[in-house]
C-alpha positions in Angstrom: -152.2 -31.2 182.5 -154.8 -29.1 180.8 -156.8 -30.3 177.9 -157.0 -27.4 175.5 -159.7 -28.9 173.4 -161.9 -26.5 171.6 -164.9 -25.5 173.7 -168.1 -24.5 172.3 -169.1 -20.9 172.5 -172.0 -19.9 174.6 -173.9 -19.2 171.3 -173.6 -22.8 170.3 -174.9 -24.2 173.5 -175.3 -23.2 177.2 -172.1 -23.8 179.3 -172.2 -26.8 181.4 -170.9 -27.0 184.9 -167.8 -28.8 183.6 -167.2 -26.0 181.1 -167.5 -23.4 183.9 -165.1 -25.4 186.1 -162.6 -25.6 183.2 -162.5 -21.9 182.6 -162.3 -21.1 186.2 -159.4 -23.4 186.6 -157.7 -22.0 183.5 -157.9 -18.4 184.6 -156.8 -19.4 188.1 -153.7 -20.9 186.6 -153.2 -17.7 184.5 -153.5 -15.6 187.6 -151.0 -17.8 189.5 -148.4 -17.7 186.7 -148.9 -14.0 186.2 -148.4 -13.4 189.9 -145.3 -15.6 189.8 -144.0 -13.6 186.8 -144.5 -10.4 188.7 -142.6 -11.8 191.7 -139.8 -13.0 189.5 -139.6 -9.6 187.8 -139.5 -7.8 191.2 -136.8 -10.2 192.4 -134.7 -9.6 189.3 -135.2 -5.8 189.7 -134.2 -6.0 193.3 -131.1 -8.1 192.5 -130.2 -5.7 189.6 -130.5 -2.7 192.0 -128.4 -4.5 194.7 -125.6 -5.6 192.3 -125.6 -2.4 190.3 -125.4 -0.2 193.4 -121.6 -0.5 194.0 -120.9 0.3 190.3 -123.3 3.3 190.4 -121.6 4.5 193.6 -118.2 4.2 191.9 -119.4 6.1 188.8 -121.0 8.8 191.0 -117.8 9.2 193.1 -115.8 9.5 189.9 -118.2 12.0 188.5 -118.1 14.1 191.7 -114.3 13.9 191.7 -114.2 15.1 188.1 -116.6 18.0 188.9 -114.5 18.9 191.9 -111.3 18.9 189.8 -112.9 21.0 187.1 -114.2 23.4 189.8 -110.7 23.7 191.3 -109.1 24.3 187.9 -111.7 26.9 187.1 -111.2 28.6 190.4 -107.4 28.5 190.0 -107.7 29.9 186.4 -110.0 32.7 187.7 -107.5 33.5 190.5 -104.6 33.6 188.1 -106.6 35.8 185.7 -107.4 38.1 188.7 -103.7 38.3 189.6 -102.9 39.2 186.0 -105.5 41.9 186.0 -104.8 43.3 189.4 -102.3 46.2 189.4 -99.1 45.9 191.4 -99.3 48.0 194.5 -97.7 48.5 197.9 -100.0 49.5 200.8 -98.6 51.8 203.5 -98.1 48.7 205.7 -96.3 46.9 202.9 -94.1 49.9 202.3 -93.1 49.7 205.9 -92.2 46.1 205.6 -90.1 46.8 202.4 -88.3 49.7 204.2 -87.5 47.7 207.4 -84.6 45.6 206.0 -83.3 48.7 204.2 -83.1 50.9 207.3 -79.5 49.9 207.9 -78.5 51.2 204.5 -79.5 54.8 205.1 -77.5 57.3 203.0 -77.1 54.9 200.0 -78.2 56.7 196.8 -80.6 55.3 194.3 -82.3 56.4 191.1 -85.3 55.1 189.2 -86.5 54.5 185.7 -90.1 53.6 184.9 -92.4 52.3 182.2 -94.7 54.9 180.7 -97.8 53.2 182.0 -100.2 54.3 184.7 -99.8 51.1 186.8 -95.9 51.3 186.8 -96.0 55.0 187.6 -98.3 54.4 190.6 -95.9 51.7 191.8 -93.0 54.1 191.3 -94.3 56.5 194.0 -94.8 53.6 196.5 -91.3 52.2 196.0 -89.8 55.7 196.3 -91.8 56.2 199.5 -90.5 53.0 201.0 -86.9 53.7 200.2 -87.1 57.3 201.3 -88.6 56.2 204.7 -85.6 53.8 205.1 -83.2 56.8 204.7 -82.0 56.1 201.1 -81.3 59.1 199.0 -82.9 59.4 195.6 -80.8 61.1 192.9 -81.6 62.1 189.3 -81.6 59.4 186.5 -78.7 60.7 184.5 -79.8 60.2 180.9 -81.2 63.1 178.9 -84.5 61.4 178.2 -86.2 61.6 181.6 -89.5 62.2 183.3 -89.3 65.6 184.9 -91.3 66.1 188.1 -91.4 69.4 189.9 -89.5 69.2 193.2 -88.5 65.6 192.7 -85.5 63.8 191.1 -85.6 63.0 187.4 -86.9 59.6 186.5 -85.8 57.7 183.4 -88.0 55.6 181.0 -87.8 51.9 180.4 -89.4 49.4 178.0 -88.6 46.5 180.3 -91.1 44.4 182.2 -91.0 43.5 185.9 -88.9 45.2 188.5 -85.1 45.0 188.5 -82.6 46.3 191.1 -79.4 46.9 189.1 -75.9 47.7 190.1 -72.7 48.0 188.2 -71.5 44.5 187.3 -68.0 45.5 188.3 -69.1 46.4 191.8 -68.2 43.6 194.2 -68.7 45.9 197.2 -71.8 46.4 199.4 -74.3 47.3 196.6 -74.9 43.8 195.3 -76.1 42.4 198.7 -78.2 45.6 199.2 -79.8 45.0 195.7 -80.5 41.4 196.6 -82.1 42.4 199.9 -84.4 45.0 198.2 -85.4 42.6 195.5 -86.3 40.0 198.1 -88.3 42.5 200.2 -90.3 43.4 197.2 -91.0 39.8 196.2 -92.2 39.1 199.8 -94.9 41.7 199.1 -96.0 40.2 195.8 -93.9 42.4 193.5 -92.0 40.4 191.0 -88.5 41.7 191.3 -84.9 40.6 190.9 -81.4 42.0 191.1 -79.3 42.2 188.0 -75.9 43.6 187.1 -75.9 46.7 184.9 -73.7 46.3 181.9 -74.8 49.4 180.0 -72.8 52.7 180.6 -72.0 52.0 184.3 -69.9 55.1 184.6 -72.7 57.3 183.3 -75.2 55.6 185.6 -73.1 55.9 188.7 -71.1 53.1 190.3 -72.2 53.8 193.9 -75.9 54.0 193.1 -78.8 51.4 193.2 -80.7 51.6 189.9 -84.4 50.7 190.4 -86.0 49.8 187.1 -89.8 49.6 187.2 -91.1 48.1 184.0 -94.6 47.3 183.0 -96.3 44.4 184.7 -95.3 41.0 183.3 -98.0 39.2 181.3 
């Protein structure tokens, strides 16, 4: 044990050999305990790093997963937004694919009504081209309010959205299956389309005619 009795300062009297040995021993012990404290601190730090590592890895994986999920959601949202902004269109190759299942119905008549929007009117020409190449015959839209085009059949106007292939709801003959085939061919090319029975003025519209209604792009 150390004896911490008060030592005289060097101003009071010169340090004796015993005093020198005491101070040397004292600071040696301080150095020893300080080194031991450093070793213990390093050991605690190493243990903390070792034991904390699995938890940190778990947190990091969870963070990376969350970032990946947010990135995927953002990409999906951007893709959906791009789809909404992208106009509907049928390339020449797509028009050929739409025409292919309709080739066996050559001679069937159809008429068209369209939304008064640039995007729908552009799609109108592409659908007309596909059906004409399949041998279907376009006839005038019979209502008085119509879009007159020089050298082409009259086209009606619609305020609907999407594309509908309509037939007289009383028609149980071949037109219903044909309407379903056309709607399916358009959907296969990314055009939202469905077949629906027409309940409005079927006699005026023509029982033996497919009615292609090209509305504005659905939002």
